[in-house]
C-alpha positions in Angstrom: -71.3 -48.2 83.9 -69.0 -47.4 86.7 -71.8 -47.2 89.2 -73.3 -50.5 88.0 -69.9 -52.4 88.1 -69.2 -51.0 91.7 -72.4 -52.7 93.0 -71.2 -56.5 92.6 -67.7 -55.4 93.8 -69.3 -54.0 97.1 -71.5 -57.0 97.7 -68.7 -59.4 96.8 -66.5 -57.8 99.4 -69.1 -58.4 102.1 -69.4 -62.2 101.0 -65.6 -62.7 100.6 -64.0 -64.9 103.2 -60.2 -64.0 102.9 -58.7 -60.6 103.9 -57.0 -60.3 100.6 -60.1 -60.9 98.7 -62.0 -58.3 100.8 -59.3 -55.7 100.3 -59.2 -56.4 96.6 -63.0 -56.1 96.1 -63.3 -53.0 98.3 -60.4 -51.4 96.3 -62.2 -52.2 93.0 -65.5 -50.8 94.4 -63.7 -47.6 95.5 -62.0 -47.4 92.0 -65.2 -47.8 90.3 -67.0 -45.3 92.5 -64.2 -42.7 91.7 -64.7 -43.4 88.1 -68.3 -42.5 88.4 -67.3 -39.3 90.2 -65.1 -38.4 87.4 -68.0 -39.1 85.0 -70.1 -36.7 87.1 -67.7 -33.9 87.0 -67.7 -34.2 83.1 -71.5 -34.3 83.1 -71.4 -31.0 85.3 -69.0 -29.5 82.8 -71.3 -30.4 79.8 -74.6 -29.4 81.4 -73.7 -26.1 83.2 -72.5 -22.9 81.6 -68.7 -22.3 82.4 -69.5 -19.5 84.9 -71.6 -21.9 87.0 -69.3 -24.9 86.7 -67.3 -24.2 89.8 -70.4 -23.4 91.9 -71.9 -26.6 90.8 -68.8 -28.9 91.6 -68.6 -27.0 94.9 -72.1 -27.7 95.9 -71.7 -31.3 94.7 -68.6 -31.9 96.6 -69.2 -29.8 99.7 -72.9 -30.5 100.4 -73.0 -33.9 98.7 -69.9 -35.1 100.4 -71.0 -33.6 103.7 -74.4 -35.2 103.6 -72.8 -38.6 102.5 -70.3 -38.2 105.4 -73.1 -37.8 107.9 -75.6 -40.3 106.5 -73.3 -43.3 105.6 -72.1 -43.9 109.1 -75.5 -43.5 110.5 -77.2 -45.9 108.1 -74.4 -48.5 108.5 -74.7 -48.1 112.3 -78.4 -48.6 112.5 -78.4 -51.5 110.2 -75.4 -53.1 112.2 -77.6 -52.7 115.3 -80.7 -54.2 113.7 -79.0 -57.1 111.9 -75.6 -57.5 113.7 -73.8 -57.5 110.4 -72.2 -54.9 108.1 -73.6 -56.8 105.1 -76.9 -54.9 104.9 -75.2 -51.5 105.3 -72.8 -52.2 102.5 -75.6 -53.8 100.4 -77.7 -50.5 100.9 -74.8 -48.5 99.5 -74.2 -50.9 96.6 -77.9 -50.6 95.7 -77.6 -46.9 95.9 -74.8 -47.2 93.2 -77.4 -48.9 91.0 -79.8 -45.9 91.5 -77.0 -43.5 90.9 -76.3 -45.3 87.5 -79.9 -45.1 86.6 -79.7 -41.3 87.3 -76.8 -41.1 84.8 -78.8 -43.0 82.2 -81.7 -40.5 82.7 -79.4 -37.6 82.1 -77.8 -38.9 78.9 -80.5 -37.6 76.4 -80.1 -34.1 78.0 -76.3 -34.4 77.7 -76.6 -35.2 74.2 -79.0 -32.3 73.5 -76.6 -29.8 75.2 -73.6 -31.1 73.3 -75.5 -30.6 70.1 -76.5 -27.1 71.0 -72.8 -26.3 71.9 -71.6 -27.7 68.6 -74.2 -25.6 66.7 -73.2 -22.5 68.5 -69.4 -23.2 67.8 -70.2 -23.9 64.1 -72.3 -20.7 63.8 -69.7 -18.6 65.4 -66.8 -20.1 63.2 -68.9 -19.5 60.1 -69.5 -15.9 61.0 -65.8 -15.2 61.8 -64.6 -15.9 58.4 
């Protein structure tokens, strides 16, 4: 949901005409994007075993953040050169938020399955401890 809601906020910021509206919409888009990041951390916690969690988050933040830090300015710069506007660069990232939201939706059945398996293991362990 955070990813999907960030998309119109980003596009709205590019269409806004006052500095206050632009700042407000970009702040909202960043807030929603950070909400999606928090959801991703929780998803990692659910899907990975505890001993691999730190490695997974390290790769996500280190590699993912590094690649994003390299690609984002290049894409915005190329689209700015082609179109003469920041609109298409930010629209590209807004649409990428929609794709990311779709990826979350695709992972939901697996997350439910893992949660059920964990709950069954805990119930089994508790039944055998008594």
